[in-house]
C-alpha positions in Angstrom: 72.4 28.5 -134.6 71.8 25.0 -133.4 69.5 24.4 -130.5 71.2 22.6 -127.6 68.9 20.8 -125.2 68.2 17.5 -123.7 65.7 15.2 -125.3 62.8 14.9 -122.9 61.1 11.6 -122.2 57.4 11.2 -123.0 55.3 12.8 -120.3 52.4 10.4 -120.6 52.2 7.3 -118.5 53.8 4.2 -119.9 51.9 0.9 -120.1 53.8 -0.3 -117.0 53.3 2.9 -115.0 49.5 2.6 -114.7 47.2 1.3 -112.0 45.6 -2.1 -112.4 42.3 -2.2 -114.2 39.1 -3.5 -112.5 39.4 -6.7 -114.5 43.0 -7.3 -113.3 42.0 -6.6 -109.7 39.1 -9.0 -110.1 41.4 -11.7 -111.4 43.8 -11.2 -108.4 40.9 -11.4 -106.0 39.7 -14.6 -107.7 43.2 -16.1 -107.3 43.7 -14.9 -103.7 43.0 -18.3 -102.0 45.8 -19.9 -104.1 48.1 -16.9 -103.2 47.4 -17.3 -99.5 48.0 -21.0 -99.6 51.3 -20.6 -101.4 52.4 -17.9 -98.9 51.6 -20.3 -96.1 53.6 -23.1 -97.7 56.5 -20.7 -98.2 56.3 -19.6 -94.6 56.4 -23.3 -93.5 59.5 -23.9 -95.7 61.3 -20.8 -94.5 60.9 -21.9 -90.9 62.9 -25.0 -91.6 65.8 -23.4 -93.5 68.2 -23.0 -90.6 67.4 -26.1 -88.7 66.5 -29.8 -89.1 62.7 -30.1 -89.6 60.9 -31.6 -86.7 57.9 -33.9 -87.1 55.6 -30.8 -86.5 57.5 -28.9 -89.2 57.0 -31.8 -91.6 53.3 -32.0 -90.9 53.0 -28.2 -91.3 54.6 -28.4 -94.8 52.5 -31.4 -95.8 49.3 -29.6 -94.7 50.4 -26.4 -96.5 51.1 -28.4 -99.7 47.7 -30.0 -99.6 46.1 -26.6 -99.1 47.9 -25.3 -102.2 46.7 -28.3 -104.3 43.2 -27.9 -103.0 43.1 -24.2 -103.7 44.6 -24.7 -107.2 42.0 -27.4 -107.9 39.1 -25.2 -106.8 40.4 -22.3 -108.9 40.7 -24.6 -112.0 37.2 -25.9 -111.4 35.8 -22.4 -111.1 37.7 -21.3 -114.2 36.4 -24.3 -116.2 32.8 -23.6 -115.1 33.1 -20.0 -116.3 34.2 -20.8 -119.8 31.2 -21.5 -122.0 31.2 -24.8 -123.9 33.9 -26.3 -121.7 33.3 -28.9 -119.0 30.5 -31.3 -118.2 
């Protein structure tokens, strides 16, 4: 007699079904200023989607872009300082 039954999926957690590790959480926290600056830029751009941007909107977008660039530069400088043998 042949057994009739459904093949069951593996019960153990898949690589994508796990919680983030401490190192991954630390990396996210390290990049948080860049994430916040990019969200601020996105918010400023979303505001102008359904209307003609005013001078205030244009200034808000320029300021948000500068914040993103500053945050990325700071992150790059901190990353370079952490890598042994790289940098001045």
